[in-house]
LOZA-76372 format. One record per residue (C-alpha): residue number from 1; chain; x, y, z. Coordinates in Angstrom, 1 decimal, always signed. Layout:
 num chaine      X      Y      Z
 NUM      A      X      Y      Z
...
This chain:
 num chaine      X      Y      Z
   1      A  +75.4 +145.1  +54.4
   2      A  +73.7 +142.3  +56.3
   3      A  +75.2 +138.9  +56.0
   4      A  +73.0 +136.0  +55.2
   5      A  +73.8 +134.3  +58.5
   6      A  +72.6 +137.4  +60.3
   7      A  +69.3 +137.3  +58.5
   8      A  +68.9 +133.6  +59.3
   9      A  +69.7 +134.2  +63.0
  10      A  +67.1 +136.9  +63.1
  11      A  +64.5 +134.6  +61.6
  12      A  +65.3 +131.9  +64.1
  13      A  +65.0 +134.4  +67.0
  14      A  +61.7 +135.7  +65.7
  15      A  +60.4 +132.2  +65.3
  16      A  +61.5 +131.3  +68.8
  17      A  +59.9 +134.5  +70.2
  18      A  +56.6 +133.7  +68.4
  19      A  +56.6 +130.1  +69.8
  20      A  +57.2 +131.4  +73.3
  21      A  +54.5 +134.1  +72.8
  22      A  +52.0 +131.5  +71.6
  23      A  +52.7 +129.2  +74.5
  24      A  +52.1 +132.1  +76.9
  25      A  +48.9 +133.0  +75.2
  26      A  +47.8 +129.4  +75.6
  27      A  +48.7 +129.5  +79.2
  28      A  +46.7 +132.7  +79.8
  29      A  +43.7 +131.3  +78.0
  30      A  +43.7 +128.2  +80.3
  31      A  +43.8 +130.3  +83.5
  32      A  +40.6 +131.2  +85.3
  33      A  +41.9 +133.8  +87.7
  34      A  +41.4 +137.3  +86.3
  35      A  +44.2 +138.8  +88.3
  36      A  +46.6 +136.2  +87.0
  37      A  +45.4 +136.8  +83.5
  38      A  +45.9 +140.5  +84.0
  39      A  +49.5 +140.1  +85.4
  40      A  +50.4 +137.8  +82.6
  41      A  +49.0 +140.1  +79.9
  42      A  +51.1 +143.0  +81.3
  43      A  +54.1 +140.7  +81.3
  44      A  +53.4 +139.6  +77.8
  45      A  +53.1 +143.2  +76.5
  46      A  +56.3 +144.0  +78.2
  47      A  +58.0 +140.9  +76.7
  48      A  +56.6 +141.7  +73.3
  49      A  +58.0 +145.2  +73.2
  50      A  +61.4 +144.0  +74.2
  51      A  +61.6 +141.5  +71.4
  52      A  +59.9 +143.3  +68.5
């Protein structure tokens, strides 16, 4: 049995994660350096796998 509060907390966490994810995507998009993009992409994939 999952409590309603647990479900809400999970939603909040997911929402928070998505907003962070989007801000990182935005950051990557604005960068010109390919190596920085590459590093950030790897970091993002890593981050994504931890939280989902």
